[in-house]
N, C-alpha and C positions, 0 to 999 in steps of 0.2 A: 345556934341562935345569933352568933356574931354576924354571920353572913346575912341572915334574915333581917337583922336590924340595919345592916348596911344597905341592902336592897330597898328597904322601906324608906330610909333617909334619902336615897337617890330619887325615888319616885316623888317624894315630897318636894325636893328641890326642883324637880322638873315640872311640878304643878299638876301631877296626876290627881284628878278629882275622884277619889275612891273612898269607901268607908273603911278607914284605917283601924277601926275597932272590931271589924269582922274579918279576922284572919283565919284561914284554914290551911292545914297541912295534910298531905295525902296519907301520912302515917298516924294521924290522930286516931284514937280508939274508935270513935263513932264512924269515921270514914273507913277505917280498916274493916269494920264489920260490914259496911256496904259493899266493899270490894269482895269479901268472902261470899256474900249473898249472891252477887252477880255471877261469880265463878261457879258456885254450886248450882245455880239455876241453869246456866248454860251447859254444865256437865250433865245434869239430870235430863236435859232436853236432847242430849246426844250431840251437841255442837262442839263440846270440848273433848278431846281425846288425846291419847299418847301414841306416838308412832315414830318410826325411823323415817326421817324426811330430810330433804336438803335445806341447809341453813347457812347463813353468813357466819362462819366460824372465825373467831379472833384468837390466833395462837398466843398472842401476848397476854390477854386477860383470861384465856382458857374459858371463853363463854361464847354462846351464840349472841349476836347483836342485831339490832334493828337496822333497817335500811337507812334511817336517819343518821346513824353513827358510821355509815360507810362514806368515805370520801374518795372520789375517783381522781386519779392523777395520770397524766400522759407520760408514757414510758416507751423506751425503745428496747424491744426484745429481738431475739433471733427467731425468725420464722423458718422452721425446719420442714423440708419436704421429705416424707418417709414413704418408701415403697412397700406395700403390703402384697405379697404374692397371692394370686388367685389359685385356690386349690385345684390341682389336676390340669393346670394350663401353664403356658409360659407368659401369661399376662400379669400385670401388677395394677393395683389400685394405689395411686399416689395421694396421700393426704398431707395437709399442711397443719402444723401446730406450733404454738409458742410455748407449750407445756409438755415437752417430750417426757418429763418425769412421771406424767400421769398415764402414759400409754399402756403401762402394765395393768391398768384397770379397765382397758378397752373391752367391751363385750359385743360390739358390732361395728360395721361400717355401713353408713347410710348414703343413698343417692336419691335424687328426686325422681318420682315415678314418671315424670314427663321427659326425663333426660334419656334420649335415644341411645347415647353412647354406652349406657350401662344396662339397658333394658334386659339384655340376655343374661346378666349376672345376678339379677335379683332372685333370691332363693338359694344361691350358691354360697360358698364359703371362701374366706381368705385366711391367711395365716398371720398371726400377730408376731412381728419380729421380736427377737430376744427371748420371747416367752414360748412361742410355738402353739399358742391356743388357737383353736378354730373359731373364727368370728363369722356369724351370719351376715350376709349382705342384704340389707333391708331397704325398702322404699318408704320415704317419708317426705311429705310436702314442705317440711320445715327447711330442708336443704336448699341452699341458694345455688342454682345451676351456674350462675355467672361468677361465683366466688371460687378462686383457686381452680382446682381440677373438677369441682362439682362432687367430690367424694368427701364425706365427713366421718371422722372417727367418732364413735359414740362411747362416752365415758360417764355412765350414770352416777358414779360415785363422786365425781369431782367437777361437774358442770351443771348449772341450773337447767339449761335447755336440754342437755343430754339426759338429765334425770327425768324430765317430763316425757321425752321420747322413749326412754327405757321403760318407764311405767306403762306407757301406751302399748309397747310391743312385748312386755313381759320379760325384759332382759335382766340378767343377773347384775347385782350391784356390788362391786368390789371396791374396797377402800385401800389405797396404797399410801396415803398420807394420814398420819394420826393427829389427834387433837393437840399433841405437843409440837406439831409443825415438822415432824421428822417422818422419814419413810418407814412403813410398817413391814412386817414379815411377808405380807402379801406382795411386796415389791420384789421379792427374791433376795437370796442371800447376798448377792453382789451389791445391792443398794440399800438393804435394810439398815436403819439407824442413821442414815445420812441426813443432813439438812436438805431442805428443798433446793437451795442454790447449788450445793455440791452435787446433788442427784441430777439436776438439770444438765450440768457439765458432763457428768459421768455417763448418763444415758446417751447423750449426743455422741460421745466418743465410742461407746459400744456399738451404736448404729453405724458409725463410720467403719469400724472394724468388720462389721457384718456385711458391709457394702450395700446397705439399703438407704443410706442418707443421700438422697439424690440432689439436694439443694439447700442452701442456707442464705438468708438475706435479712437485712435489718427491717424491722416492722414496728411502726409507731402505733400504739393503741392505748385505750383507757384501761387502767388497772385499779381495782378497788383496794383501799386501805382502811384500817380501823382508825377512827378518830380518837378512840380511847387509848390504844397502845402504840399506834403508828405502824403496826405490823401489817403485812399484806394479808388480805382476807383469803381464806381458803373455803370454797364451797364444799361442805362435807355433809354426808348423811349422818345424822345424829339422832339419838333417842330423846325426843323433846315433847312438850305439850303443845298442842295446836288447837286453833279454833276454826271451825268451818265457817266460811264467809258467805256462801251463796244465799242461804236463807236470810241472813242478816242484811246482806247488801241490797237485795231486791227492793225493799221499801225506801232505802236511802237513795237509790238511783231514781226511783219514781218521784221522790220529794224534790230533787234538783231538776229533773226533767220538767216537772209541772210548776217550777218556780215557787214552790212552798218555801224552799230555801234558795235565796238569790245570791249567787256568787259573782262578785265584781272584782276586777274587770272581767269582761265576758269570755276572754280566751281561757281563763282558768276553769270556767264551767265545762268547756269542751275537754280540757286535760283531765279534769276530775272524772267526768263520765267515762272517758276512754279507759282510765285506770280501773275504775270500779267495775266495768264490764269484763275486765280481764283479771279480776282479783283472785289471788291464790290463798290457800290456808295461811292463817296468821300464827307464827311461832310465838307463843305467849310465855315461854319459860326462859329463864336466864340463870347462868351459873355464877352468881355474884353474891357477895356477903350482905348487900344492902338492898332492901325492898320488901314487898309483901310476900311472905312465904306462901307457896302454893298450898291451899287448904285441902290436901289429899294425904291420906294415911294408908300405910301398907301393913299387913300382917299375913305373912306367908303369901298365898295366892289371892288373899282378900284385898280389895281396894275400896276405900271409903272417901267420899268427899262431903264436906259439910261446913257449916259456919263455925262450929266448935269441934273439938276433938271427940272421937267416938269413945263410948264406954268400953271398959274391959282392958285387960293387960296385953302387952306385946305389940301395940300399935306404934309404928314409926312414921313420923311425918316426912313428906317429900322435902328434900334439902334445897331444891331450886326455888328461885323467887320469880315473881311475875315481871314481865316486861313493864317498864314504867308507864308505857302508853295504855296498858290495860287499866291501871288505877286512874290515870288521867282521863280516860274515856268517859267516866261517870261524873266528872267534875261539875257540870252544870246543875245536876240535881242532888248529888251526894253532899255538896257543900251546903245545901239548904235543908238538910236533915233527913233526906230519904234514907231508909225505907219508911220512916215515920211520916205521917201526913201532917207535917208542921205548917204553921201559919206562913212561914217564910216560903215554903215550897208552893203553897197555894197562891201567894202574892207575886212571886218572882219567876215562876217557871210556867211556860217557856220565856226565855229572855228575848231580846230584840236583835242584838248586834254583836258580832265577833270580828275582831281584826287579827290577822295572823300572817305568818310568813308562808311562802309557797311550799317550802320543803316539808311542812307538817300538815299540808292540806289533806293528805291521805292518812298519815300516821295518827293524827289527833282529830282533825275536824270530822272526817268521815266516820271515825269510831265514836265520837260524841253523838253524832246523828243516829248511828246504829243503836247505841245503848239507850239514847233518849226515847226513841220510838219503842224499843223492846221493853224497857223497864219503867220509864216515866210516862209512857203513853202518848208522847207528842214530840215533835222536833224540838231541839233545845234552843234554837235561835232562827230568826227569819232572814237575816242578812249576814253574809260573810264577805268582808273586804280583805283581799289579798294585797298587802302593801308591797311597795317596791323595796328592793334591797339597796342600802346605801353603801357604796364602795368608797375606798380611800380616795384622796384627792387626785391621785395619779391613775385611777381606774382599776387598781388591783383590789382584790377582796380585803376586807379588814381582817388582820391576823396578828395574834400575839407573836408567833414565831417570825413572821415577816416584819414585824415592827410597824405595821400599817394601821393599827387600831387608833381610833379617835375617842378620847375620854369625854363623855358629855359633861362631866363635872368641871373639867378644865375649860371647856367652851363656855359653861355657865359663869365661871369665875371671870372669864375675859369679857364676855359680851352680855351676860344676863340670861336668865331662863326664858324670858319672853322673846328675846331675840332668837335664841336657839329654837324655840317652839315654832315661831314664825318661819324661820329658815327651813326647818325640816318639812313643814307643810308646803312651803313655796317650791321646794326642790322635789317634792313627791311626783310620781309619774306611774304610768302603766308599765314602764320598763325600769330596769335597774338604773340607778343614777349615781354620779360622782358627788361626794360631799362638796357643797358649795359654800365657801367662806363669804362670797358676795351676797348670797341670799340671807345668811345670818346677819351680815352687816346691814342689809336692807331692813331686817327686823329691828336691829338696834336703832337705826335712823328713825324708823317709824315710832318706836317707843319714845325716843327723845322728842320727836315732833308732837306726838299726842300729849306728852307731859307739858311741854311749853305752851301749846295751844290751850290746854285746860287751865293753866295758870293765868293766861290772859283773860279767859272767860270768867273764871271764878273770882279773880281779884278785882274785876271791873264790873260785875253785875250784882245787883241786890235781888234777893228773892222777892218775886212779885206777890202781891196779896192774892191775886187771882192768876193761877197758873195756866188757865185755858187759853188757847190760841184762837184768834178770829178765823173764820172759815177761809178768808182770802186776805192775808196780810198785805198791808199797803206797799211795803218795799219789794221791788222786783227781786232783789237778791235773797230776801227771806223766803219768798215763794219758790225760788230756784233751789235753795239748799234743802228745803223740806221735801221737794219733789225728788231731788237727786238722792237724798237719804232713803226714801221709799223705794226708788228704783234699785239702789244698792242692796237694800234688805231683801227685796224680792230675788235679785240675782244670786246673792250669797246663799240664801236659803235653798234655792234650787240646786246650786252647785254642791252644797253640803249633802243634800238628799241623794245626789248621784255619786257621792264620795270623791268629787273632783276638788280635792283640797288645795291643789296648787293654784287653780284659777280663783277659787274662793279667797285665798290669801291675797292674791294680786288685786282682786276687786276691792277688798278692804283697804289695801295699801293705797290704791289709786284714789279712793274716796277720801280717806283721812288725810293723806299727805298732800294731794293736789287740790281736790275740790273744797274740802272743809278748811284746811289750813292755808294753802297758798292762795286761794281765791276768795272764798267767802269771808274769812276773817280779815283779809286785806281790804276787801270791798267795804265791809261793815265797820271797820275800825273807828271812823269818825263818830258813828252812832253809838259804838260801845263806850268810847270815852265821854260822850255826851249823856250817858246813862239813859239812852232811849229805852222806854219800858217794853215796847213791842219787840225790839231787838233782844232784850234780856230774856223774854219768854221763849223766843225762837232759839237763842243760844243755849239756854239751860235744858230745854226739851231735846234739842238736837244732840247735846253732849250726853244726856242720859241714854238716849236710844243708841248712840254711837258706841258708848262704853259697853252696853249690853250686847251689841253686835260683835264687838272685838273681843269681849271677855273670854270666850272659849279658846281663842287663839293666843291671847296675851293676858293671862289672868292676874298677874301680879301688879303691873302698872295700872290696869283698869280698876282693880279693887282698891288700890291706894288712892287713885283720883276720886273714886266714888265716895270714899270716906270723907271728902271735903265738900261733896255736892249737897246743896241745900235740900234737894228732894230725897236724900238718902233715907231709906226705911229698911234696915236690915242689910245683910251682905249681898254684894252683887252676884255671888255664886248661886244664890237662890232667886235672883231676879228673873222675871220672865224674859225669854228670848223674844226680841221684837217681831211683831207681825206687821205687815204692811197696812198703812192707813190710806185707803184709796182717796179720801177727801184731800189729801196733801199732794196727790199726783197732778202735775201740770206740765204736760209734754210741750205745749206751746211756749211756756216760760223757759223750759229747759233748752229748747232750740234757740230762743232769743238770747239768753245769757251765753249759751255755747258759742254763738256767732260773735258776741261781744268779746268773749275771752280770746277767741281766735284772732280778732282784730287787734286786741291789746298785745298779744304775743308777736304778731307780725310787725307792729309798730316798734315794740321793744327790740325785736331782732334787727330791724333796719337801723335803729339808733346805734346798737352795738357794732353792726357791720360798718357803719359810717363813722364810728368813733366819736359820736356826739357826747360831750361831757354831761353828766347827770344834772348839773345845775341849770342847763339851758332848757327852757320850755319851747318846744317847736310849735309852729303854727301850720295848720293844714287847711286846704280848701276843698270844696266839693264833698263827695261821699255821702253817707247816710246821715242825715241831720237828726235822726231819732236814736242814734247810738246812746246807750246809757251813760250817765255822768261819770261813772267810775273808769271808763275807758280813757278819758282825757287825764284823769288824776293819776292812774296807775302807769300810763305810758308816757306821761309828761309831754303830751301833744294836744294843743288846743284845736279841736276839730271844727272845721266848717265856718269859722268866724271871720276869716280873712280872705283876701283875694291877691292874686299875683301869679307869676310864672313859676311853676313847681320845678324843683330840682330832681324829684323822683315821685313815683306814684305807688302807694301801698294800699292794697285792698280798696282801690277806688278813691283814696284820699291823696291829694297833691301836697307833698311836703314843700313848704315855702322856705326861702332864706330867712334866717332869724338873727336877731341882734346877738352879737357875741360869737357868731358862728363864722369861722374863717372859710369862705366859700372856695377859695383856690385850693386850700388844703383838703376840703371835703371833696371837691371835684377830682383832684389827683387820687385820693384814696378810692373813690368810686370807680375811676378809670382802671386802677390796678386790679380791683376786685372783679370788674367786668372782664378784663383780659384773662384772668385766671379761669373764670367761669366759662368763657367762650372756648378756651383751650380744652378744658375738661369736657365740655359739651361735644366738641369735635371728636375727641377720643371715643366717647361713648357712642356717638352716631356712627363712627367707623366700625365699632364692634357690632352694633345692631344691624348695620348694613351688610355685614359679612354673613352670608347664608350658612356657611359651615358652623360659625359660632352659634347662631340661633338654633340650628338643628341639633348640634352635639352637646351644647352646654345644658346643665340641669335647668328645668323650667323655672325654679325659684331664682336662679342666678340671672336669667334673662329678664324675669319680672322685676328684680331688684335694680338692674341697670336701667330699665325703662322708667321706673319710679324716680331714680336718681336724676335722669335726664329731665323729667317733668319738673322736679324741684328746681333744677338749674334754670330752666326756661322761666319759671315763675319769678325767681330772684332777679334774673336779667331784666324782666319786664318792670320790676320795681326799681331797678337802678336807673331807668329812664333812658 
């Protein structure tokens, strides 16, 4: 319970909006009953059975484990080339193996039926070195003609693919490695009892002595290890409980093919379907102390499966427990009271959305869809979003052992939960991503900006008696911000619907940080301080709708700001998400103000470049005489009112000499800047004039150089 409380507290600090009063645990009594009911139903249908089958065996925990608990590591082993004499001839079949200790379990040698080198040997026998057993030479399409010699030793007892080939050809299954990770009596007296590592060395030495080890070389390959114990996985044939997948998988494949269940990003739909079409029987039993005990009882040769123990004496329950994914597979409906027809089940099943990691797409997501269709009568969710995996800052995976983990609570303490939430959304992708401190800092900056902007609005506006806005506000900037807000709402809503969280976060950032705070509030400040009533209406409604838009991303700061808003009626968390108000859309106005903002930015940029002190108000001639008033105020350039010989031209406006401006110093500074730009332009022109550079450099690099050159030419023209 301590861990449960800790997890719950972490979710609360992160701002997860869930019903914290409705907790379920897969070992709850009602849930456990649902698990037994599902197992029994599948057993009675003939889909669950007991068999000797290939499993991932963990010698460390002495249990079969799921694919999810298997971690592949790159290792260098010795690739041994071993000569298997062909019976009755002087020929040999040379096979390559990194597991010579398993060769005592070989029961065949396979070649590809299209491999002409061995066509005459199919149906013949070769002799297993060290053991002397006759091995049939079989043809199987699984064998890769191009790999090694094209001859493959078949060890059904210790290799997943060999097991399938062995079952197909009716080969004997021999186990020379036991569940304790040591060689068995089947390995022969010389090797029995050895550890796998010792046996590998000993077998290679025995092969050398016999003169059949014809080659040894280093071989780098992927090796499976247990995430539980750290031991190397041994593929073993073990008596386990399995669930047939074919019948259950068919409707699940159809549901995804027909987009009844939509998997995003799209590449995971393809991966999912490929895996489902090749699905194998599911090993549902585990040899662990913790879990749902398999509801099967034995008495002599009798076997009984049911939701409760059978009547009568002498029954002994199966000691194995169920794979955790078996109980998790029924989560969407078992948590709602199934198998009872509860009000919750009727109201909330099926659900809409699931977000998950890619590694459990098959282990959990597919199985939830299977059981949902089989037992609840419908798919459990409509949309599955496979989120990216966040790596450590240096690109390595987050790991306790490597010390590369990032504690979200530490990040919250340093930056705030809202900043972390924004940063995680902003760094999300269809690919794995490195943790970005810059994105989290961007979220913190946005939070501070929104807070300060809200203080400006709420401290300087009075609640209007009539909150309604006129259809066409008089002030250009009011029409602009209302239109830009609606455009942003439409864009963010569409991006969220596509689960494009990174671009949605950036749209929100751009609107709040730039358009609302840096531009609209600066433009409207004189009217704000003058208590302009129409400005107050626009400000308060814009703030309300902005808070509602930002709230899912940054719930804490927006909820706190909302508590001071005069329009507040209940918590923001239950406020409607904003829908676009078409009457507020004014694309002409957006274009008008957009051009004015660009002009203001260019004038400010020229001032900075020329080193003009802030106190000096420049005069300009020519240009657009209809530029909005705020351009002159915010750029500190009086537009079009004077005449004279300009020292530079910016966006069509001639900048005139002004009182207090040292023209010689200005001219010298402009000449220095012009010289630097001309030098840089020549370098870029030289690059772009080089055909080899244009042909060989990445397209985006060439495009960037061209854009840079265009910016330089623009600036040079403004320098006069």
